[in-house]
N, C-alpha and C positions, 0 to 999 in steps of 0.2 A: 281421385274422387270416385266414391262407390255409389252406384245408383241404389236407391232405396226400393225400387220395384223389381228390377232383375238381378240385382248384384253385380251387374258388369262394372269394369274399371273404366274410367274416363280421365283424360288429361284435366289438369286443373284449369280453371277458367271457363269451362264449357257450361252452358246454361241448360242443355238437354242431353239426355243419355244417347250416346251413338249407337247402342244396341237395341233399345226399346223405344226411344223417342220420348220418354217421361221426362218432366222437369226434374232437374237436379237440385232445385232449392230445398234446402231443409225446411221441413214443417214440423210443428210442435205436435208430439204424441198425445197431448193431453186434450187440445181444443182443435187441431188440424190447421191452424193459421200458419201463414208463411213465416219464417223466422228472419230477421234481419242480419245481414252479413256483419260478423264480428260482435254480435250482441250476446249478453251473458243470460237474458231472460226473455221469455215470449212476452210480446208486447200486448197480447190479448188477455191472456190468463195468468202470467207471471210465474209459469213453470221455468226452472233452470234449463238453460239450453243444454248442459251436459246430459242431464237425464232425458230430456226430450230426443236428443240425437241418438242416444244410446238405445232407448226403446225403439226408435224407428228403423235404425240400420241393422238388417239380418247379417248374420256371420256368413262368410263366403265358404266355410267349410266346417266338418265337425271339430277339427282342430281349433278353428277360431271360436266355435261354440264353447269349448272347454275353458276358454281363457276368460277372465273377468273383464268387465268393460273398463276401458282406460280412462283415468280421471286425471285432471291437471293437479299434480302434487307439487309442493315446494322442495326444492333440492335439499337432501341431508346435510346437516351440519357436520362438522368433525372437530374434535377437541384435538389440538395441536400445541407443541411448545413453540412460541413465536417470540420475536422482538419487534416492538413498535417504536418507531421514531415520530416524534411531532416537533415540527420546526415552524417557528412564527417570527414575523417581523416586528421589530419593536417600534412603537410610536408610529406606526404606518398610517393610522387614521387621520391624524392632524395634517400629515403629508398630503393625503389624498383630498382633504377638505380645501387645501390651498393652492392646488394645481390643477391644471386642465386635465379633463377626463381622458383625453387622448394620451397625455403624458403619463398618467396613471397606468393606463392599460398597457402601455409600451414598456414601462418599468417592471410591471408584474409579470408580463409575458416573458422578458428576458429572465427574470428570477426563477420563474416556473421551469424554464428550460434548463437553467443552471441546475436546479434542485434535481430535475428529472435525470439529468446526466450523471450527476454525481452518485445518486441512489443507484442507477443502473450499473455504474462502474463497480460498485461494492456488492453487486448481486441482489439489491433489494428491489422491490415493486412499489412504486408510487400508487397508493391506495386512492387518494382524492386530493384535491386542492379545495380548501374552505376559506374563501376571502383571501387573505395573504399568508394563510398557513399551509404547510404541507405535511400529510401523513403518509408514511411508508411503512412497509411490512418485510420482515425477514422471517423464513421458516414456513411460508405458505405460498403457493400450494406444494413447493418442494422444500425439504429442510436440509440444512447442511450443519455440521458439528460446530462450526465457526460463526453461525449467523449472528450471535449477540456481539461478537468482536467487530465483525464487519459494519453492524448498524452503528456502534460507537465511533468507529473510524469515519463512517459517512457523516455522523453529527460533527465531529471535530473539523472535517473538511468543509462542510456547509457554513459553519460560522466563520471560518477564515474566508472563504470564497465569496460570502455575501458581503464581509467588510471591504473586500477588494472591489467588488462589483458596484457598490454605491457611488464612490468617487468617480469611476468610469462613466457613471450617468449624471454627475455633476450634484451628487447629494451625499449625505452621511446616512448610511444604511447600516443597520446591525440586525443580527438574528439570535435568538436562543432555541436552545434544543432540550428536549426530554426524551430519554430512552427507557423503556420498561420491558422486561423479559418475564414469561411464564406462560402458563396454560391459557387458552383462548379458544372459543368457538369460532371456527372458520367456515365460509360458505363461498359460492361463487355466483351468487345472485347480483346482479347490477343494483337492484334496488336496496339490498342491505350492505354491500361491499364485502370485502374479502374476510375481514376480521370484524367480529362484533363483540360487544362485552366490555367489561370493566377495564380491561388493559389499555383500550383506546382512550377512555376518560382520564386514566391515571397517568399516561404519557403526556397529555395535554396539561393536566393540574401540574405535573413536575416541570414541565417547560415554562409554565406562568410565573414560578418562583426563581427561576434561574436568572441572573443578572444578564444584560446584553452581552452578546459575544461569548456566552458560556455555554456548556453541555453538561446537563445533570443527569444522572442515572440512579436507579434503584439498588437496593442491596443485591439482589438477584443477579442483575446485569454486571454490577462490579465484581461479584464472586466469580462469574463465568469468565471474565476478561481481564483480570487483574495481572496475570502472567505477561500480557503484552501492552496493557495500557496504564499509565500512572494516574492515580487518583488522589484527590484531597478531600477528606471527610468534612463536609459542611454541616454536619449535625442533623438534628430532627427539625421537620417542617410541618406545620398543619396544613394539609391539603384541603381544598374546598370539596366538600361533600363527603370526606373521609371521617370516620369516627376517631381513629387513632392516628397520632403523628407518623410520618414516614421518615426513616433515616436516608439521607441522600448524599450522593458522592459527585464532585465535579471532575469529569475527564480532563485531565491537563494535557497529556501527550502520549504518543505511541513510542514505546521504548524497545520494541523487539519486532521480529517477524511474526507471522500468524502463529498463534498457538504458544508464543513465547520463545520461538526459536532464535538462537544467537542473542538472547538477552545477556548484556554486558553486566558484570558485577562491578566494574569500575565506575568512578565518579563521573556522572554526565549532567552537564549542565542543560537547562532548558533552551530549546531552538528559539532564539530571540534575535530580531533584527535582519533576517534573511528570508523573510515571506515572499517578498517580490521575486527573489532569485529562484527559490524552490518552485513557486507558481509558474514561473517561465519555463523551467525545465519539464515541469508536468504538461504544459500546453503544448511544448514542442514535441514532446513524446507522443501525446495523443494525436497530434498533426501528422506524425510519421505513420502511426498505426492506422489511421483513417484514409489517409491519402496514398499509402504504400509508396513512400518515397523515403530516400536515405537523409539521414540529418546527423551532423556532428555538432555537438556543444563543447567548446573549449572553455572550462573554468579555470582561471589563473588567478594567482595571489600568493603573497609571501607566506613563509612558513607560519603556521599557527593561526591563519586567518579564519580558517572555518571550511577549506575545500572538502576535506574527508567527511566532515560533519554533514555538510549539504548532500553528498552523495549518499550517506548513511539514511537521511532523511527520505531521500528518493527511492532507496532500495526497500525501506519499510513501507512506503507507498505503493510501489509496484507489487510488492508480495501481498499486500492486502486487497488488491483488485480482484474481481470475479473472474474475469478472463485471464488465461494463462499467458504468460510472457517467458520467453526463453532468454534467461538472464545469463550472461556470461562476464566474468571479471578476471583481470590480470594485471599485475604490477611490473613495471619496467625496473630493472635491477641496476645499481651504480657500480656493481663489482662483478668478478668473475669472467670466465671465458665461456664463449658459445651462448651468450645469453642475448643475442641480437633480437630474437622473436620470442623471448620468454614470456611476456605478457600473453601473446597470442597462443603459445603452446600451453598455458595455464587454462585458457578458455576451451581449447579443444579437448584436453584431457578431462575437464570437468564434464563436458558435454558426453563424452564417450565412456565416462566412468573408468578412466586409466590413472593409477596413482603414479606419483612422481617417482616411487621407488620400485614400481613393478618391473620384473624381468622382462626381456625383449619378446619372449615367447607369448607372454600374457598380453603385452601392449599390442602385438599383432592380432591376437585372437579378438581382443576387445575393439580393435579398430575395424576389423572385418564385421563383428556383430553390430557395432555402432552404426556403421554405415548402411548395413542392410536395414536397419530400423529407420534410419532418417532419410536415406537416399534410395527411393523406390526404383529409379531408373539404372538399369545394369550398366549402360555405357557411361553414365555419370560417375557411378561407382568406381568403374575402371579407371576413370580419369582422375578422380580425387584421390584414390587410395595411396598411389605411390608419392603424391605431393605432400598429403597430410603425413604419411609414413616417414618421410625426410625431416619434417618439422619435429616429429617425435624421437628422431634419432634411431629409426630402423634402417638396417642396411638395404640399399637399393641398388639395382642393376647399373645405373649411372646417375652421376650427381646431375639434377636438373638445374637450368638457368633460373634466375630469379623472376624473370617474366614468366615462366612456366609454373613456378610454385605460386606466384601470386594468383594465377588464373584458377588454379586448383583450390586454394584457399578461399579465394572470393566466391567460387561456385558452392563450395561446402555452406557457407552462411547464407547465400541466395536461396538454396534449397531449404534451409531451416526456415527462412522468412516465408516461405510458401506454405508452411503450416501455421506459424504463429508470429506475432512480431518479436523481433530479435534485439535485445539490448546488448551492448558491448561496452563495458566499463574499463577504462584504461587508467590507471593510477601512476603518478610520477613521471609523466612524459619528458620531463627534463632530463631524465637519465637514458632515454632511448636513443639509439643511434640511428643514422639516416634510413637504414633498411625498414624499421618499423614505422617510422613516420611515412616513408614513401608507400608502404602497404595501405595504411590508412587512407592517404590521398587516392590510391588506386581503387580501394573499395568504394569511395565517394564518387569517383568518376565513372565507374562501370556498373555500379549497382543502384543507380539513382532511382530506379522504379521497383525497389524493394523496401519492405518495411524493416529498415535496419537503423537503429538509434545508437550513436556512439556518444558516450558521456566520458570527456577526457580530462583529467586533472593535471596541472602543471604549475611549476613557479613561472614567474613572468618572463624570466629570460629566455624560455624555451618558445615563446610566441613569435620571437624574432628571428628564428631559425627558419632556414629554407625547408620546405617539404609540404606541409599541408597547406592547401590553397585557401588562405583565410579569406581571400576576395570571392571565393564561391558563394552562390545564394544558399547552398546547403550548409554552410557552416555559420554558427552563431558563436561569437566570442562573448564571454560573461566574466568580466574581471571582478574579483572580490575585494572591495575597498575596506579599510579598518572601520571597525564600528565606531559609533559616537560614545563619548563618555557616559551619556545616560543609559545606553544599553549595556555597557560594561557594568555599570553600577546595579542594573535590573539582574544581571547574571549573577553577581555577587549576593544581592538580597535573596535570590531564589536558592542559592547554595548554602549560605549561612544565616542562621537567624541570630540577631543581636551583635552583629559586628560593630565595633565602635566606629563612630563617624570619621574621626581622624585616620584610622587604618583604612577604612573603606576608600576615603579620598586619595590616600597615598597609593593604594593598589591600582585605582582607577587612573591616576596620573602616570605611573610607571607602565601600565599595559599599553598605552598608546593605540587603543583600539583593537588589540590583538587578543581575542577571546582566551586563546590557550594560556596566555600569561596569567589571567585571572584564575583560570582553573588550576595551573601548576601551582600558584601561590596558596591555594586553599589545600591543595594536596600536601604542601610542604608543612602547613600548620597541623594537618591531620597526621602526618609522620612524627611531629614534635610532641603529640598528645595534647595540643591546645584545644583542639576541636574533637568531638565525638558525634557518632551518628544517634538520631533520636528515633522515635517511633516512625516518623514518615521519612520523606526523602531528604530533607534538609538536615544541616549540621548545625551543632550548638556549641557554644563556648563551654568548655569545662574548667578552665583555668584563666588566670589573668594573663592578657596579651603581652603586657609589658611594653618595651620598646621594640617596634617591629622592624626589623632589618630586611628590607626589600631590595634585592639586587637590582641594578639597572638593566634592562633587556633581557629578553626571553632565553637566550643561550646561557647567561649568567645565573639566571634563576634556576635553570635546570641543572647546571653544574653544581650550584649550591646545594640543591635538593639532593643529588647523588652523593656529594661529599658528606651529607648527614647520615648516610647508611654506615653500618658497622664496616670495619676493614675487609672482613670475609665477603660481606655482601657487595661491597664496592668493587672488589676484585672479580667477583663472580659475574656482576653486570658487564663489566669490561670484557670478560672472555666470551660472554653470550653476543656481544655486539659484532665480533668478527663473523659470526655465522649468518648475519643478515637481520632483516625485519622479523622473520619468524624461523622456528627451527624446532625439530623433534627433540624430545629428551635424549635419545641415543646419541644425537650430534654433540650435545654439549658434554656428555659423558665421555665421548671418544677424544675431545680435544682439551678437556679440562684436567688438571692435575688433583682436583679435589677428590676426596674420598667419596666413592658412590654412596655410602650410608649417610653423608651429610648433604647430598646433592638435593634430595626431595624437601629438606628443611629449607635450604637456601631458595629454592624455586617457589616454595610457598611463601616465604618472606617477601620475595620480590613481587609475588602477586598480590599479596595483602597490602603492600605499600604502593600498588598500582604503578610499578616500573614495567611490569610484565603482565600480561593477560592471557587467558587460555583461549585459543581459537579452534573451534570445531571443525574437523575436517574428515568427512566420512571416506574420503578415498585414500588417506593416509594409513598405514598399517596400525598406527598408534591411535587413530580416530581423532586426532587432535594434535595441535602444535602449541607452543608457547610463542608469544609474539610482544614486542614492545608497544606499550600503549599509545606511543607517538614515535614516529619515525625520526623525529629531531632528538629524542631521549637516546636513541640508538647512537646518533651521530655525535653527541657530546660525550656518551659513555666511552 
């Protein structure tokens, strides 16, 4: 605080100047009256306080004199490209009128915390809570190129989470969401909020026309996110306060990683009937990350019941989160020699950017560079290097014992988990030998205080094998039971428009709760030319269905579908099956007697008929491999 009489500086809160003894109370330059603390105008003459103080306080130096008097100015606004999400509870007012105020407060508090956590996970900022509504913003104060996609992902997550939250509180609760993307003025004043203008109002209006449990978006949002999000055109809607109707779209599901990466061209049914299981996996993962404790989730079920689909939905969820997660994936093989730790070696190769076909000198160099990047401690690197090297097939001075190897591999993942949460996804555990199972158990036992999340898929028979300590508190078993007939019917309805009721009922009956059966039946009809793809995602009948012959059982159905291929295609599929679940083009060319000129045509035909799919792999020399759409198709072939 500067004294008006002598210009001396004084600590805040002093009433008199410590240099000259004059009162430090501000006085009005117009009338000389003492100004009240925090008041904006003089109480005697009405002169504004800013002008009064500026006229009374002398500058401390010539430099100060050259500066204009400081005034209280509003923070400047900025035009930014943002996405606004507006979420509102449906019919919550009647609930609040019929329940105790404390119950309402507790329910809303839990809902707000749920919304805040979901928005934060997807990189958004909760702008405000308005009654029972939540408004969130992406793109301000910091923008990212995938803000719109993360906003829609958060919207889908919100309506799903609220639907599950209601029964937990003993009531039926649903939310609806509107998302808008475009330019808007942003500011950081708490009085006005982070975003001001029409986008906020439009998001609220779009939300108001969405049915319960649905997420609606505008055309701009849909265009920016269609590579990763599936939409249904819901037509034009007249929004309150808008002169022109707005074309809206319903976000239905996430179909790829962020930015459309790894979007498959094969027929993919909507994810129905496994909401509880997916939500449980998500919650267990976040518990691992927040508490920094290891956790293994063992998902078991018969072939075709939906294990891989559950993992794919989880992978898309992890990829959409704002925070980085170190994802590792590996598959246990049922054939070949030296594949005991194949799944683990796939994870390590991907982390260290080592291709499967890389020569040993490149493997050694990338191992060295990768460890320098991820393992800062020299002693740790020296301990880990020979153990990882033996896993990758590098020559070593001596063959290390299994306990030595386990210690080095475990330390590698522990050091990764000190940077970011680690996910280890292991597929087809039923084919793993005792060594791989023992390592997973070793990891759980010794790395309990690290954020390592293991998601393991297996057939039911593997859960009875000795190895993983299923009685550990850090192990969660998640058996997938067959779906109900009603859910199988919903899957068919979403895949095919206008399927005759008799055919629908027969497919549902034969499926016996196995979703892959329904999907393979639809694929067989597509192969026969009975179905065709329309403008949207669903298929339409293009010919009379006639007598629908549906083989009993999933294996018989797949065999029937393979037999419907041309003789060359059927023989080619059989030759591909000996190479494993995935393989490069060069591998099939090496083992097949087919003319290389015909090879591409056959590969394209099997991809088109969804026997094979193309799997991107930046580490392979070919930048990708062919793979069977389902492991069971390879087994039957």
